[in-house]
N, C-alpha and C positions, 0 to 999 in steps of 0.2 A: 575192834578196831575195823567196822567195813564200811571199805569203802571203792568197790568191785565194781556196785552200777555207777559212780561215777568215774570211772577211766576211761568208758566213751565219750564224756561230757568234754574232759581236761587234757585233752588230748594231746591238743599245740601247746598245753600253760608250760612253763622253763621253771616258772615260780607259784609260790603258793602264799600270801599275804594272810595270817592268821592274828588273833587277835591274844594277847599275855598270857590266858591263861594256856596256852597250850607248848606249853614249853618242854622242851623235856625231847631228850633220845628216840627215846619210843614210838611216837607220833610224828617223827622227822624222818624216823625209818620205816616208818608203815608209808608214808607219804612217799619217801623214794623210792620203793618197792614197787609201791602201788601204781600213780601215778606219774615217775619219771622225775620228778619236778621236787623242787629246793625249798623248804620253809623260811620264809622271812615272818619276824614275830616283830610285829607293831605296840610297843609302849607306849604310853604315857610314860612325861617326863617326870613332871609333878603332881599332885592329885585336888586340887582347889586350882588350878588355877588353864583356859582355854589356850588349845592351840592345835589348830589344824594338822592331822597329821595326816602323813601320803599315804591317799585311794583309802582309807577310813570313810574318809566322809560317804564316796561313791556309796558303800553298804546303809549307813547311818541315813542315809537320805532316802533313801529305797525301803526302806523301813518304815520313815516318817513318812511315806510315802503312800504305803500299806495300813500306816496307824488307821487312815482315813476312811476305811475300811469297817462300817460296822461288821458284819458277817462275820469280816474274818480276828473282830477281837478275843469271843472265847471260839475254843474247837469242840463243836458238837457236832461233827460229821460222826459215821457212824467208821468209816474206811479211811486212808490217807489219803487214792489218788481226790477222792472229790474236794481232800482239803486244797492239793496241789491243784485244781482246776477253776477253783475258787479264787487261787492266787494269781494265776494267766488272769481270771476273766479283771480282777482290778487293776494289776497292769495293764491288759488291751483296750478296758474302759480309759484308765487316767490320758492312753496315748490316741484312744477317738477323741477325749476332748480339750490334746494340743494340736490338733490339725486344723 
């Protein structure tokens, strides 16, 4: 598990909320060791019912906004940094449209 580059980004975070797929002590121990934060697993209650889960809608809403950019549908870039820059440009375009 590689969390070292993320350590500087999440310096002030004390809690990390993750999906149900990240349960387990190895992941929680790695987050505590590298980020000094606790892990809260946000699980769905029932399979086919809709319920707003705490903070999960923020991430899913952002993914929904990114889905509107056709360039991000498929990863055609050679370098990871280029893909990251296109994500930044997509969010910048979103913010500029809202001004």
